C-alpha positions in Angstrom: 104.3 107.2 98.3 104.6 108.0 102.0 108.1 109.3 102.0 108.6 113.0 102.0 111.8 115.1 102.2 110.4 117.7 104.6 108.3 115.5 106.9 108.4 112.1 108.5 105.7 110.8 106.2 102.8 111.9 104.2 99.3 110.3 103.9 98.8 110.3 100.2 98.0 108.2 97.3 95.6 108.0 94.4 92.4 106.0 94.4 94.0 102.8 93.3 95.6 101.3 96.4 94.3 104.0 98.6 93.1 101.6 101.4 96.6 100.0 101.5 98.2 103.4 101.8 95.8 104.3 104.6 96.6 101.0 106.4 100.3 101.6 106.2 99.9 105.1 107.4 97.8 104.1 110.4 100.2 101.2 111.2 102.8 103.9 112.1 100.7 104.9 115.2 99.7 101.5 116.6 101.9 99.4 119.0 103.0 96.2 117.3 101.6 94.2 120.2 98.0 95.5 119.6 96.0 93.6 117.0 94.1 95.9 114.7 92.6 96.1 111.3 91.8 98.9 108.8 88.4 98.5 107.1 88.0 100.8 104.1 84.2 101.1 104.2 84.0 104.2 102.1 84.9 103.1 98.7 86.4 99.6 98.1 83.6 98.8 95.7 82.5 101.8 93.6 79.1 101.7 91.8 79.6 103.7 88.6 75.9 103.9 87.8 75.0 105.4 91.2 78.2 107.3 91.4 78.7 106.1 95.0 80.5 103.6 97.2 78.7 100.5 98.2 80.0 100.4 101.8 81.0 96.8 101.3 83.0 96.2 104.5 80.2 97.6 106.8 78.6 94.2 107.0 82.0 92.6 108.0 82.4 95.2 110.7 78.9 94.7 112.1 79.3 91.0 112.1 82.7 91.2 114.0 81.3 93.6 116.6 78.2 91.5 117.1 80.3 88.4 117.6 82.8 90.0 120.0 80.3 92.1 122.0 79.1 89.3 124.1 82.6 88.1 125.0 83.5 91.4 126.7 
């Protein structure tokens, strides 16, 4: 989905698999020696009743930052 005849790559993809496409897109701009992660906090778990995302990975991000903040 990221290949395009007139550009190096395109950031595209439908809702299914969108976070994977985003990760692969971002990977192109990060040095292989640098550890990184892509957290899709916008919509990995969609609440149909409320018509909104749950922000599921926000807790994971906060926990990771809290754990590593004291070691810097």
